[in-house]
C-alpha positions, 0 to 999 in steps of 0.5 A: 499499500501507498506510505503516503499518510492521509491528510490529516486537520484538526478542526477545533472551531469554525476557522478549521472547517474551510482548511478542511474543504480545501484540502477536501478539493485539492484531493478531489482534483489530484484524484481527477474527480469532475467538477460536479463530484468534486463539488460532492466532496467538498460538502461532505467534508464541510458537513462533517468538518461543521458537525465536529464543531457544533456537537463533538467539541472539535476533532480530527478529519483525515481525508485519503485516496482508498486502497484499491480503488484509482478514484475514490477518497475515504473521508474520516471524522472523529470527535471525543465529546457526548456521542450521539443519542440516536444515530439513526435519528441524526441521520434524518433531515430536519433532526437538530440538537445545535439549532441548525437546519438538521440536513448536514449528516443526512445530506453526507449520507446521501452523497456518500457511497457508503456511510457509518458512524460509531456514538458512544456516550460521552466517548464521541463519535467516528463518523467515515464517508466512502466516496467513489468507492464501493462499500466497505471491504472485509478488510481495511487499515488507517495508518498515520504519520508521525508528526513532522512526517511526510511519510509513515514508516508503517505500511500495510498490504493484502493479496487474495485467492478464492476466499483466503486473504492474506494480511500483511503489517509492516513496520519500519525501525524508527520512523521517516524515509528509511523506515518507510522504505523497510516496511515498504520492501517488507510489503512488496514480499507478500503474496497470495499463495505462501504460507506466512511464515515461509514468507517471513522467511522471505521478508528477512532476506529482502530486509537485510539492505534495510533497516529492518522491521517488524512484521507480521502476516495473517491469511483468514479464510473470511468463509470458515474463519481459519487463520494462519498468523506469523509475526516477528517484533512488537506487531500487536495481534488479536482476535475478537468475537462477541464478548471476547478477545484473544491475544495473538503470539509473536516472536521477538527479533527483527526482520532484516537483522536478527531472527531466532526462529519463525513460526506460525500459529492456527486459530480460528475466528467466529463468524462476523469476528474480526482479526485486529492487528497494529504497530506498537504507535498504539497502546495496547489494553483496547476492548472493543466492547466498551463501545456497544455495537462497534463489533459490527461497524466498517472496518475503517470505522474500527480502526479509526477509533483505536487509532483515535483513542490509543495513537501514542503519538511518538511513532508512526501507528497503523491499525488493521481490521480484517472480518469473517463473513457473518453467520447466513 
């Protein structure tokens, strides 16, 4: 995946709305959106930013090119305010708790290809509007750079064959361009038709000219839930189900430099359950059950909420979320 991090903007008051709109217009222009579609993107981001000021006490807007799509944008908005008491009511035109016309989030939903919200009482909201791509994928991620860096030293990727998706999350040592090079080298080695442990062996050799990286590879069958996982270094991983969470085992070492052994472990993900991976730019100790309904949200909503709440702030940070198909 591209290592260019999303455009990230603080929106603390009304003065932050116009910069968010301009950033959306600029990204749409760079991706070749026509005038009409670019205008819709600007409206969506303006409404999301305005909503942060009116209802969330301020927050952040993140804009990125959608992975696996040539001309699509994902707009993320998060805050740490009171949250919405009734999300479905808030999305209906005419409903407002701040004296406005009550058409903002309704317009966002209409103009977006897909739109999803997680709101938790007294813990704020996360909103994701997808513009130009199909609905939520079963695997998505959010990668951000440490403040002051133009690239992220974290990177992820996925490769598919049938119902199996093979996912990598890599964290180059340190940060900046050299860390980004190491992470990108690892991601380029990803294959859909090779066991995770064999891929890490090959990546270990490919990374020798670089500063090295921590990395984890997971092969998930989204139909059966079968999961094979191998990790080296500080990549955290967990399987999350309804009311349960299980951490997965990564081994010590740094790919490209020192690895004592590489071993894969087999697990199972329950129907509708999640696999969550994150770099050490995010703190551990999270619990999705603290946010009712979160496990059913768009994977990008889940990744965004974890970054909002657990980003350390002194390193690149990344979260990958994959969902097994729900039972029919």
